[in-house]
N, C-alpha and C positions, 0 to 999 in steps of 0.2 A: 503493499499498500504506501499511498503517497502523503506527505504533511506538506503542508506550508505555511511559512511562520510570517505575520504580518512584523513590518520593521518601519518604521514612523522615524520621524528627531524625537531624540530624546528618549528611547525606549532602553534598557540597557539589562535586558532577563534573556533576551533570544539567546544567546549564545550558550546560557544556562538548558532553555527548554530543549532546542535542537542536540544538547546532550542528553536530556533522558528520553526523547522520540528514540536518538540513533540507538539509546540501550536498549531499548525495552525492541522495538522496530529490526535493529540492523540495517534502515537503513538512513542517509541523511537526508533533513527536510527539505525544501526547496525555502531560501528565503526571500521573499516577495516589497518589495520599495513599494512606500505608501501610493506614489506616483503613478506606481500601473494604472492601467484603466479597464484590464482583465485579471482574471484570475486563470492558473495553467490547471489541467487536468488535475484534480487533485480529489481524495479521499476524507480530508480532515483539513479547518483551517484552524491555527490557534494565533490568538490575539495575544503576546503575551506583557508581563509588565514594565513598570518604567517612569519616566514622565514624558511621555507624549508632550513636543509642544511646551516644555517647563511644565505644566500644568496650569499653562496662563486660562483666565477665562476661568472655565471650570475643569477640571479633571476627566481627560475624554473627550472633549465638546469641540475642539479642531479634529482631533484625528479622525471623531465621524462622521465627517465633511470629506475624509480627503475622496480621493479620487477610487480606491482601491476600496470603500468600503460600500461604496454602489457597488462593484460587482462582489464581494460576500453577500450583502444583502439580497441582492438574486439570488445568488446560488443558495443561499441557508432558508432562504422561502421554497426551494425545490426540493430540501430535505437534506443537503448538506452538514457533515457534523461541524460544531463551530464550537470552539472552548474559550475565554478568556480568561487570562489568569489579574488577578491586582486592577492592572491601569487598563488595563486588556476586558477585567467584568466594566471598570469605568466606562469604557469607550463603550461596548456593547450596550450599557445602556442609555447610551445619550443616541445611538443607534438605533434604539429603540428594538432591539433583536432580543431583548430581557426586559422584564415590566421592573420598577420603580426607581431608583439611584443613590448614588453613593455622596454620600456628605463629610462633614469635618466629623472628627470624630469627636470626641461626648466630651472630652479633658483637654483639645483644640493641641493637641503633642502629637507629634509623633510617635508610631510604636516601632521596634523593632525587636522584635525574640519570637522565640517559639511559644506558641501558643497549645491548647489541644480542643480536635474536634471532634461531635458527635457525627458519624456517618446516618442519616433520617432515612433516608430512601436506598437503598441495594439493589436496588430492579431496575435501575438505566445504566446505557450505555456508556455513562461515566464510573458508576460507581460499583459496576456487577464482581470485582472484584475483592469487595470487603464489603462486611457482614451487618446488617443493619443494627443501631444502634454500639456499635463499633467506636471508640476512641482510636482517635491517631494523632498523633502527634506533627508540626510543620509550621517553618516560621512565616511571620507577616512581617511588613515593611510598609506600612504606607501610614497618611494624615489624615485620607478623608475614604475610612472605609463604612461609616456608619450608614449601614443601610439600612433605605428609608420607602414608604410604600401606604398607598391609602385603605384606609380597613378591608374595602372590598376585593385590594387586589391582594391584601396578606391574606385574608378568608381562603380566595383562591388558590391560594399558593398552598398552604396548610392542607387543607381540602381535599386537592388534588396530585398531594406527591410533591411537588414542584422543591418545595424545600431539601435540599440534598447532604448542606453541613451546616452544623450549627456551631458554636463554642461554648464550651462547656470547660469544665476540673477534669483531671489527671483521668478521675473515677466515672469519666460522664456524664457529671450531673451539671445541670446547666444556671448557674448560681449569676446574681449581678457581677461579683469578682469576677466571673469567670467571663462574660462578656464583655473585653476588653475596650470596645470602642461604641459601645453602648446602641449598637445596633437593633431595630426593631425585632424582636422574637428571638435573640441571638442571631440573625439568619448570617450565615458566612458564606452557602451558598443556594444560586438558583437557577434552574433550566425554565426554558420556554417550557410551554403547554402542551409542544410536539414529540419534546427530549430530545429535540435535535441543539439546540441550542444551550451550553450550561458559561457561567459567569464562578467566579469565586476568588476573595480579596488574596486569603494566604497561598503560598506558595510551593504546591507540592516535590517540581522539581527541582529543591533545592535540598531534598533530603531523598535522592533515591540510589545514596552509597554509604556501605558503614561508615566507609571513608568520613564523612563530611558529619556523621554523628546518627546514623539512622535510615529509614527504609519506607518510611510510613509512606513515602509520595508516591512509591511505584504501581501502589492501586490503580491511581486514575489513568495514568500512563498504560498500562496493563489493561484495564474494561476496555478506553476508547479505539486503541492499537487496537489489540484481537476482533472487539468487533466489527470495524472498520471494516480489518483484512477479511 
């Protein structure tokens, strides 16, 4: 299978993401510059993290209007799987491929450390290698990771199994302290109604090797790459 990683000015996690994809799939992904107007023929698109356009205006707002995003939106509407991590999640919400929005962290501080996530739905193309209720450890690095949505959207996300990950403690308990950025319902990752587009704020690509301190992030890539293959 072939994966495309979208590269915007200011993105800085494309190499980490490429390493994760190659480790699991055995194939180097394509790096696609934001100025391109068409996607190559691929099986998966990933929008990685970083600070596209320096996070000016709103995080992800400028990148969401880059030429390549018209192609990503068009192919996503046809069912092409798309993943957005951190700034990629912000870009996908700005592009209206995912519901809700990411705003300033509750304490108005940048957060960079490991956190725990509880897997809320393990029956998706993105999470099938995890177990429902499993607590995994992954890093975060963001200043605007506070997920918000209106009441109707939250009800739909919860009721239809579109919440994939929730901030928790090491035991899997969802607590106010564990909800590091103040996200509504402690939401850390969601998918669209079709189950083809997902976004999450933490960085699973940074925990895929014991030398990096753990492998809890591997499950995401094993899930989607195996499914897409």
